[in-house]
Each structure stands twice: as structure tokens, then as C-alpha cells.
C-alpha positions in Angstrom: 39.3 12.7 -14.8 37.2 10.5 -12.5 33.4 11.1 -12.5 32.0 13.0 -9.5 30.5 10.7 -6.9 26.8 10.2 -7.3 24.6 7.9 -5.2 21.6 8.0 -7.7 23.9 7.0 -10.6 25.6 4.2 -8.5 22.2 2.9 -7.5 21.0 2.9 -11.1 24.0 0.9 -12.3 23.8 -1.5 -9.3 20.1 -2.1 -10.0 21.0 -3.1 -13.5 23.7 -5.4 -12.1 21.3 -7.1 -9.7 18.7 -7.4 -12.5 21.4 -9.0 -14.8 22.4 -11.5 -12.1 18.8 -12.5 -11.5 18.1 -12.8 -15.3 21.2 -14.9 -15.7 19.9 -17.3 -13.0 16.6 -17.7 -14.8 18.3 -18.1 -18.2 20.7 -20.6 -16.6 17.8 -22.8 -15.4 16.0 -22.6 -18.7 19.0 -23.5 -20.8 20.3 -26.3 -18.5 16.8 -27.9 -18.6 17.5 -28.9 -22.2 21.3 -28.6 -22.8 24.3 -29.9 -20.9 26.1 -27.6 -18.5 29.2 -27.7 -20.6 27.3 -26.7 -23.8 25.7 -23.8 -22.0 29.1 -22.6 -20.7 30.6 -23.0 -24.2 27.9 -21.0 -25.8 28.1 -18.3 -23.1 31.9 -17.9 -23.6 31.9 -17.8 -27.4 28.9 -15.4 -27.6 30.4 -13.4 -24.7 33.6 -13.0 -26.6 31.8 -11.2 -29.5 29.9 -9.1 -27.0 33.3 -8.1 -25.5 34.9 -7.2 -28.8 33.8 -3.5 -28.9 35.4 -3.0 -25.5 38.6 -4.7 -26.7 38.7 -2.4 -29.7 38.1 0.7 -27.5 41.0 -0.5 -25.2 43.5 -0.5 -28.1 42.7 -3.7 -29.9 44.2 -7.2 -29.7 47.7 -6.0 -29.2 46.8 -4.6 -25.8 45.4 -7.9 -24.7 48.9 -9.5 -24.5 49.8 -10.6 -21.0 53.0 -11.5 -19.3 51.3 -13.9 -16.9 49.6 -16.7 -19.0 50.0 -19.3 -16.3 48.2 -17.2 -13.8 45.3 -16.7 -16.3 45.1 -20.4 -17.0 45.1 -21.3 -13.3 42.4 -18.7 -12.5 40.2 -19.8 -15.4 40.4 -23.6 -14.7 39.2 -22.9 -11.2 36.6 -20.3 -12.3 35.3 -22.7 -15.0 34.9 -25.4 -12.4 33.0 -23.1 -10.1 30.7 -21.9 -13.0 29.9 -25.5 -14.0 29.2 -26.5 -10.4 26.9 -23.4 -10.0 24.9 -24.1 -13.1 24.5 -27.8 -12.1 23.4 -26.9 -8.6 20.9 -24.6 -10.2 19.1 -27.7 -11.5 19.0 -29.3 -8.0 18.0 -26.7 -5.4 15.7 -23.7 -5.0 17.1 -20.5 -6.4 17.1 -18.6 -3.1 19.0 -21.4 -1.4 21.6 -21.4 -4.2 22.1 -17.6 -4.0 22.3 -17.6 -0.2 25.1 -20.2 -0.2 26.8 -18.5 -3.1 27.1 -15.4 -0.9 29.7 -17.2 1.2 32.2 -16.4 -1.6 33.5 -13.3 0.2 34.1 -15.4 3.3 36.2 -17.9 1.5 38.0 -15.0 -0.3 38.8 -13.5 3.1 40.3 -16.8 4.4 42.3 -17.4 1.2 43.6 -13.8 1.2 44.9 -14.3 4.7 46.6 -17.5 3.7 48.1 -16.5 0.3 48.1 -12.7 0.1 49.2 -12.0 3.6 46.2 -9.9 4.5 45.4 -9.4 8.2 42.6 -11.4 9.9 40.8 -8.5 11.7 38.0 -9.0 14.2 35.2 -7.9 11.8 36.6 -10.3 9.2 36.8 -13.1 11.7 33.2 -12.4 12.8 32.1 -12.4 9.2 33.7 -15.8 8.6 32.0 -17.3 11.7 28.6 -15.9 10.9 28.9 -17.2 7.3 29.9 -20.7 8.3 27.0 -20.8 10.9 24.6 -19.6 8.2 25.7 -22.5 5.9 25.3 -25.1 8.6 21.8 -23.8 9.3 20.8 -24.0 5.7 22.4 -27.4 5.0 21.7 -28.9 8.5 24.1 -31.8 8.2 22.9 -34.8 10.3 19.2 -33.9 9.9 18.2 -36.2 7.1 20.2 -36.6 3.8 22.2 -33.6 2.7 21.1 -32.4 -0.7 24.0 -32.8 -3.1 23.1 -29.4 -4.6 24.1 -27.7 -1.3 27.5 -29.3 -1.4 28.0 -28.5 -5.1 27.1 -24.8 -4.8 29.3 -24.6 -1.7 32.1 -26.0 -3.7 31.3 -23.4 -6.4 31.5 -20.6 -3.8 35.0 -21.9 -2.7 36.1 -21.9 -6.4 34.8 -18.3 -6.8 36.7 -17.4 -3.6 40.0 -18.8 -5.1 39.2 -17.0 -8.3 38.9 -13.7 -6.6 42.3 -14.1 -4.9 43.9 -14.9 -8.2 42.2 -11.9 -9.9 43.5 -9.7 -7.1 46.9 -10.8 -8.1 46.3 -10.4 -11.8 44.9 -6.8 -11.4 48.4 -5.7 -10.4 49.5 -6.1 -14.0 46.4 -6.6 -16.2 43.3 -4.5 -16.9 39.7 -5.7 -16.3 39.1 -6.0 -20.1 42.3 -8.1 -20.5 41.3 -10.4 -17.6 37.8 -10.9 -19.1 39.2 -11.3 -22.6 41.5 -14.2 -21.5 38.7 -15.6 -19.4 36.5 -16.0 -22.4 39.3 -17.4 -24.6 40.6 -19.9 -22.0 37.2 -21.1 -20.9 36.1 -21.5 -24.5 39.0 -23.9 -25.0 38.5 -25.7 -21.7 34.9 -26.4 -22.4 35.2 -27.2 -26.2 35.7 -31.0 -25.9 33.1 -31.8 -23.2 30.6 -29.4 -25.0 31.1 -31.2 -28.3 30.9 -34.6 -26.7 27.4 -33.8 -25.4 26.4 -31.3 -28.1 22.9 -31.1 -29.4 21.5 -28.4 -31.7 19.5 -26.0 -29.5 15.9 -25.7 -30.4 14.9 -22.3 -31.9 12.8 -21.3 -28.9 15.9 -21.8 -26.6 18.1 -19.2 -28.4 16.6 -16.2 -26.6 17.6 -17.8 -23.3 21.1 -18.6 -24.6 21.7 -15.0 -25.8 20.3 -13.8 -22.4 22.7 -15.8 -20.3 25.7 -14.8 -22.5 24.7 -11.1 -22.4 23.9 -11.0 -18.6 27.1 -12.9 -17.9 28.9 -9.7 -19.2 26.4 -7.0 -18.2 26.2 -8.0 -14.6 29.9 -7.4 -14.0 30.1 -4.3 -16.3 27.2 -2.6 -14.5 28.7 -3.4 -11.1 32.0 -1.8 -12.3 30.1 1.3 -13.4 28.4 1.5 -10.0 31.8 1.4 -8.3 32.9 4.4 -10.3 30.2 6.5 -8.7 30.3 5.2 -5.1 32.4 3.1 -2.7 31.6 -0.6 -2.4 30.4 0.0 1.2 27.5 2.0 -0.4 26.6 -0.1 -3.4 27.4 -3.7 -2.2 24.5 -4.0 0.2 22.2 -3.5 -2.8 23.7 -6.8 -4.2 22.2 -8.5 -1.1 18.8 -7.8 -2.6 19.5 -10.8 -4.8 18.6 -13.2 -1.9 15.0 -12.0 -1.2 14.4 -11.2 -4.9 15.6 -14.7 -5.9 13.2 -16.1 -3.4 10.3 -14.2 -5.0 11.4 -15.3 -8.5 11.6 -18.9 -7.3 8.1 -18.7 -5.8 6.6 -17.0 -8.8 8.2 -19.0 -11.6 9.0 -22.3 -10.0 6.6 -22.5 -7.0 9.6 -22.9 -4.7 9.0 -22.5 -0.9 11.6 -21.1 1.4 11.7 -22.4 5.0 12.7 -20.6 8.2 16.1 -22.4 8.2 17.0 -21.0 4.8 15.8 -17.5 5.7 17.7 -17.6 9.0 20.9 -19.0 7.5 20.8 -16.5 4.6 20.4 -13.6 7.0 23.5 -14.7 8.9 25.5 -15.0 5.7 24.4 -11.5 4.7 25.3 -10.1 8.1 28.7 -11.6 7.7 29.1 -9.9 4.4 28.1 -6.6 5.8 30.8 -6.9 8.5 33.3 -7.9 5.8 32.5 -4.8 3.8 33.7 -2.6 6.7 37.4 -3.6 6.2 37.9 -1.8 2.9 36.2 -1.1 -0.5 37.3 -3.7 -3.1 38.8 -2.4 -6.4 36.5 -2.4 -9.5 38.6 -5.0 -11.1 37.8 -7.6 -8.5 34.3 -8.1 -9.8 35.8 -9.9 -12.8 36.3 -12.9 -10.5 32.7 -13.9 -10.3 
């Protein structure tokens, strides 16, 4: 029996999700300041696997994790791993609020890819969302006005990868559960990153381990809490709360890293958020789709 709808409970879980995403950003910057991106991703996947184990056991154990679509899982995770590596690397190059703003173009790329590969309809609200999002990116990046920061291009590439990942997850959720999708994500990405992580491996200093544990935990809790929020309310109710990550990341960047946000970033970010709000009007995504990011 599904729980009764509850806006306060949905808001509570969504607040925890937003807090987890923000904490993951801070932990990502702290860990990549001393370790390679590949080592951070490897530690996150391996530790995340052990964090997931109780949910695997509650879902029926390892036997229930068998999948009939191994190639789809491999394709999804190669692309998702690439996006995560690009996102973490961009985190070392550009202000936090700029990174989060450009990352929020992911639903726009998802919409385009869903039309191309899943046969979804390109409605007027969705088309307006795509146009607003692209204009927002142009305003933030401002190509032709000085040198383009490589971090802008890298995080934009990460957003495109996340968009492809969402489309693949939509396909996988037709046959596999959320726990199974995350289980194979952690297994495959641990194998993908093992060689590059070992090649650049260095023993993390003791004081860095709290940040490593935090990025592994929040990598799981951010998506789990969002799934719980979707149990109590539609995405059209709780997703706008996720947009708080943009102004909150600007505050965190200013407080912790003395980052300044200019009018172009604020204006471009606002257009991207408006586009996402329009995109939300088409339908509420299924809880399983959050496993894509």
C-alpha cells in the first residue's frame, strides 16, 4: 500500500536530498584537491557498494540483482562514469554555482534525446524549455567574449552525458528495479575506474578520509532521499526545491571559497531554471529515473 501524499514529508526528504547534493559538491572539491578524479570515483564506488548492501539484502539478496540486459547496463555506466569524471574535474576549474547552473541543463538534453531515441513528443513547453536552457548556457559561457573557460565546456559535456544516462535508465527501468540499477552502476564503475585509479593511486592522508566517506555516502543518500520525496508528492511539487541548489551553491562558494557570481551567471542560471520549470509541466518522472544522476 502506497503511503498517503504528504507535502511536509516530501519537503523533508527533498531538503535532505538538496543538502546531500551540496555536501557532495564540497566533499568533491576537498578530495580532488589532493587525489586524482579517478581515485575519488573508485573510492566512491567501492565504499558506496558496501553502503548499498543492506538495501540489496532487503530486496532479496544477490540473486535478485541478476539482469537480462548486461549490455544496456554497461553502456549506461560507461557514459555515466564519463559524465561523473568530467563533473568532478570541472569542479576544480570553475565556481560552484556556475557548475551547478550548467549541470541543470541535463533535463534539457534528456528531453532532446528522449525525442530522438524514445519517440517522445516535442511539445511546445518542452521546446520552450530547450530554447531557454540553451540561451542560458550561452549567457553564462559567452563564447566570443574572451577565452572560454575549459571548465564550462567540460561540465556541459558532463550534463550531456547525464542526459544520455537518464534516457538509458528510462529504458532499464522497464525491466530492472532502482536497487538493481544502482547495484550494477557501482559494480561496473568500480571495474571501469580500477586501472586509472591504481595508475595514479596515492594513499589518502588520514584527515582526508572524512571527506572520502562523505562523498561516498552523499552519492547514495542524495538519490535515495529524492526517491523518498517522490513517494509523498509528485515531481512537479518537489522538483522546484532542487533548484535551490543554484542559489545555495552560490552562497557556499562565497562563504567557503570566496567565489563571486556575476550578473551573466545569475541571468543565465535563471533562464535554465525557468526552462526546467516548463519542462516539469509535461509529466512527473518516475522515481527510478533519479538513478541516472
